[in-house]
C-alpha positions in Angstrom: 188.1 127.7 96.6 189.7 128.0 100.0 189.4 131.2 102.0 192.1 133.8 101.2 195.0 134.1 103.6 194.1 136.3 106.5 190.3 135.9 105.9 188.2 135.1 109.0 187.0 131.5 109.5 183.3 130.9 109.0 182.5 130.7 112.7 184.2 133.9 113.5 182.8 135.8 110.5 179.4 134.4 111.1 179.3 135.6 114.6 180.7 139.1 113.8 178.2 139.6 110.9 175.3 138.2 113.0 176.0 140.9 115.6 176.0 143.6 113.0 172.8 142.3 111.5 171.1 142.1 114.9 172.1 145.7 115.8 170.9 147.0 112.4 167.6 145.0 112.5 166.8 146.2 116.0 167.5 149.8 115.1 165.2 149.6 112.1 162.4 147.9 114.0 162.6 150.4 116.8 162.1 153.2 114.3 158.8 151.9 113.0 155.3 152.9 114.2 152.7 150.3 115.1 151.1 150.3 111.7 154.5 149.6 110.1 155.5 146.8 112.5 152.9 144.3 111.3 154.3 143.8 107.8 157.9 144.4 108.9 158.2 141.7 111.5 156.9 138.2 111.5 157.4 135.2 113.8 160.7 133.4 113.7 161.7 130.4 111.6 161.0 128.0 114.6 157.6 129.5 115.4 155.5 127.3 113.2 154.8 126.2 109.6 153.0 129.4 108.5 155.9 131.7 109.4 158.4 129.2 107.8 156.4 128.9 104.6 156.5 132.7 104.3 160.2 132.8 104.9 160.8 130.3 102.1 158.7 132.3 99.7 160.8 134.4 97.4 160.5 136.2 94.0 162.6 138.2 91.6 159.7 139.7 89.6 158.0 143.1 90.4 155.4 141.8 92.8 154.7 142.0 96.6 157.7 140.2 98.1 156.3 140.4 101.7 157.4 143.0 104.2 157.4 146.8 104.6 158.3 148.5 101.3 160.8 151.3 101.3 158.2 153.7 99.8 156.1 153.4 103.0 159.0 154.4 105.2 160.3 157.8 106.2 163.8 158.8 105.0 165.5 157.9 108.2 163.8 154.5 108.3 164.9 153.9 104.7 168.4 154.6 105.7 168.1 152.2 108.7 166.6 149.6 106.3 169.5 149.9 103.9 172.0 149.7 106.8 170.5 146.2 107.5 170.7 145.3 103.8 174.4 146.3 103.8 175.3 143.9 106.6 174.4 140.9 104.5 176.5 142.0 101.5 180.1 142.8 100.6 180.9 146.3 99.6 180.7 145.3 95.9 177.5 143.3 96.5 175.9 146.3 98.1 176.9 148.7 95.4 175.5 146.3 92.8 172.2 145.8 94.5 171.8 149.6 94.8 172.6 150.0 91.1 170.0 147.4 90.3 167.3 149.2 92.4 168.1 152.4 90.6 167.5 150.8 87.2 163.8 150.9 88.0 164.0 154.6 87.0 165.8 153.8 83.8 163.4 151.0 83.0 160.5 153.4 83.6 161.8 155.8 80.9 162.4 152.9 78.5 158.8 151.7 78.9 157.4 155.3 78.5 156.5 155.7 82.2 153.6 153.3 82.4 151.0 153.8 85.2 150.4 151.2 87.8 147.0 149.9 89.0 145.3 149.5 92.3 147.5 150.3 95.3 150.5 150.3 93.0 150.4 153.9 91.6 153.8 153.6 89.9 154.5 150.5 87.9 158.3 150.7 87.9 158.9 151.9 91.4 162.2 151.9 93.3 160.2 152.3 96.5 158.8 148.7 96.1 161.6 146.9 97.7 160.4 145.0 100.7 162.1 144.3 104.0 160.9 141.7 106.6 162.5 140.4 109.8 161.6 137.0 111.0 161.8 136.6 114.8 163.7 138.6 117.4 167.1 139.9 116.3 169.9 138.9 118.6 167.8 136.6 120.7 168.5 133.0 121.5 166.0 131.7 118.9 166.8 131.5 115.2 165.9 134.7 113.4 166.4 136.1 109.9 165.5 138.7 107.4 164.6 139.0 103.7 164.9 141.9 101.3 163.4 141.8 97.9 161.9 143.6 94.9 162.3 143.6 91.2 165.6 141.7 90.4 166.7 141.5 94.0 166.2 138.8 96.6 168.4 138.5 99.7 167.7 135.8 102.3 169.6 135.5 105.6 169.3 133.3 108.6 171.0 133.5 112.0 171.1 130.4 114.3 173.1 130.1 117.5 174.4 133.7 117.1 176.0 133.0 113.7 174.9 133.7 110.2 174.1 130.3 108.8 172.6 131.2 105.4 172.9 134.0 102.8 171.2 132.2 100.0 169.2 132.2 97.8 170.8 135.4 96.6 169.3 136.8 93.4 170.5 139.9 91.5 169.3 140.8 88.0 169.5 143.8 85.7 167.0 145.3 83.3 168.5 146.8 81.2 171.6 144.8 81.5 173.5 147.6 79.7 172.5 151.3 79.5 174.4 154.3 78.0 176.3 156.8 80.1 177.7 160.2 79.2 181.1 160.2 77.6 180.4 157.0 75.7 180.4 154.8 78.8 178.0 151.9 79.6 176.3 151.1 82.9 176.5 147.3 83.3 175.9 146.3 87.0 176.5 142.6 86.2 178.7 143.1 83.2 181.9 141.7 84.8 180.2 138.5 85.7 178.9 138.1 82.1 182.3 138.9 80.6 184.2 136.5 82.9 182.0 133.6 81.8 182.1 134.4 78.2 185.9 135.0 78.2 186.4 131.6 79.9 184.2 129.7 77.4 185.8 131.5 74.4 189.3 130.6 75.8 188.7 126.9 75.7 190.2 124.7 73.0 187.6 123.1 70.7 187.5 119.7 72.6 186.8 121.4 76.0 184.5 124.0 74.5 182.4 121.2 73.0 181.9 119.8 76.5 181.1 123.2 78.1 178.7 124.5 75.4 175.8 122.2 75.7 173.2 123.9 73.4 173.2 126.5 70.7 170.2 128.2 72.3 169.6 129.4 75.8 166.8 128.7 78.3 164.5 131.7 78.6 165.2 132.0 82.3 167.2 130.5 85.1 166.2 126.8 85.4 165.9 126.8 89.2 163.4 129.7 89.1 162.2 130.7 92.5 161.8 127.2 94.0 162.4 127.1 97.7 164.3 123.8 97.4 166.7 122.5 94.8 166.4 118.9 93.5 168.2 116.3 95.6 169.8 113.0 94.6 167.7 111.2 92.1 165.5 114.3 91.4 165.4 116.5 88.3 163.7 119.8 87.7 162.8 120.4 84.0 162.8 124.2 84.2 161.4 126.4 81.4 161.3 125.6 77.7 160.2 122.0 77.8 163.0 120.9 80.0 165.9 122.6 78.3 169.1 121.9 80.4 167.3 120.2 83.3 168.6 120.7 86.8 169.6 117.8 89.1 172.1 117.1 91.8 174.5 115.8 89.1 176.2 118.7 87.3 176.4 119.2 83.6 179.3 120.6 81.6 183.0 120.8 82.0 184.8 120.1 85.3 187.1 122.7 86.7 189.7 120.0 87.3 190.3 120.0 83.5 191.4 123.7 83.5 194.8 125.1 84.4 196.7 128.4 84.2 194.7 131.4 83.0 191.5 129.3 82.4 191.5 128.1 85.9 192.0 131.7 87.1 189.0 132.8 85.1 186.9 130.1 86.7 188.0 131.1 90.2 187.2 134.7 89.4 183.8 133.7 88.1 183.0 131.7 91.2 184.1 134.7 93.3 181.7 136.9 91.4 178.9 134.9 92.9 180.1 134.0 96.4 181.7 137.4 96.7 178.3 138.9 97.1 178.4 138.1 100.8 180.8 139.6 103.4 184.2 137.9 103.8 184.1 134.5 105.4 180.4 133.7 105.1 180.4 131.7 101.9 181.1 128.0 102.2 184.4 126.8 100.7 184.0 125.8 97.1 186.2 123.1 95.5 186.8 124.6 92.1 188.0 121.3 90.7 184.6 119.9 91.3 182.7 122.9 89.9 181.2 122.2 86.4 180.7 125.0 83.8 177.8 124.7 81.4 177.0 127.3 78.7 174.0 127.5 76.3 173.6 129.9 73.3 176.1 131.9 71.2 179.3 133.1 72.7 179.3 136.4 70.8 178.7 139.5 73.0 175.1 140.8 72.8 173.5 137.5 72.0 171.1 135.7 74.3 172.9 133.2 76.4 173.0 131.2 79.7 175.6 129.8 82.0 175.6 127.5 85.0 178.2 126.7 87.7 177.5 123.7 89.8 179.3 121.9 92.6 178.5 120.3 95.9 178.1 123.7 97.7 177.4 125.9 94.7 174.7 126.5 92.2 175.1 129.7 90.2 172.8 130.4 87.2 172.9 133.2 84.7 170.7 134.1 81.8 170.7 137.2 79.6 168.0 136.3 77.0 165.1 138.8 77.2 165.0 142.1 75.3 167.4 140.6 72.8 170.1 139.8 75.4 169.7 143.0 77.4 167.9 141.7 80.5 170.0 139.6 82.9 169.2 137.2 85.8 171.7 135.7 88.1 171.3 133.6 91.2 173.7 132.1 93.8 172.5 129.1 95.8 173.9 126.6 98.3 172.4 123.2 97.6 173.2 122.0 101.1 172.2 125.1 103.1 169.7 127.4 101.2 167.6 129.3 103.8 169.7 127.6 106.5 167.4 124.6 106.6 170.2 122.3 107.7 171.2 124.5 110.6 167.6 125.1 111.5 166.8 121.4 111.5 169.8 120.7 113.8 168.8 123.5 116.2 165.2 122.2 116.4 166.4 118.6 117.0 168.7 119.8 119.8 166.4 122.2 121.6 162.9 121.0 120.7 163.3 117.3 120.3 163.1 117.4 116.5 
């Protein structure tokens, strides 16, 4: 997938967005009192193994993601925090993340408002989304930031004044679908789910047989929250006794075998993942080389899984829990998750490796 006509090139876009991120991060940090600063800002990615190990730690379950939670911030600080979050997302990506965060209130009702324990007074808490900055925003050294909580994990790195990584990028939804007044349905990730299903159901039998690999779905995304994806010759078994193992060699049906409306559906599905980031930040994706794999039934409302995999793209989706009403989705760049490639090059150039 080449950039759209008129879209900024990656260097230009990376520099512009890095400037916005630095300004927003600096404003947020300046608003914090000394007691808040400790969890909010850690050493930068090039400041030693402890800081880097923390930067590579990520979750998508309701646990301590590391950082300063929104619930421990004053309203103006929360606004500044969300301003920083918005700099790393497209308009649609930001709206989707905000909707997912709001689902904590919906889930609280569905679970009969359970109480928390210890320091966590409220179990389903939209205030438990954590923001942490690594390093000095806008300075010459690499720096980054992470925002995460239940069903959200955003990871960003700036090197040389340019955004060099926006993945892993996880967005989930529980419930995946909830009723609205007037007969409507709230589905923050529904369009992504529908695009994949429509594509698979549009395939003729011979192609569908190569895309639909199993009649049941893995119980979760196979890559989980691993900091690194398997390289050449490596395989990750994933959940469920190795169901649909993950390796550098993609499974399923290649995009090169699609044309017309089916190819357009695949392009739209890829865009649903890479379009989470601001224009110009995602690496180009060769749709011909992207493989589509599906597991589980193709009827709406049934537990299912899909995967898109190419040289610069791994996207995974599952909607299996709660009878197919609890979705997980992740976008990763096998070559540049967490900006490890750019960070290694920077360290080699400026610090002798």
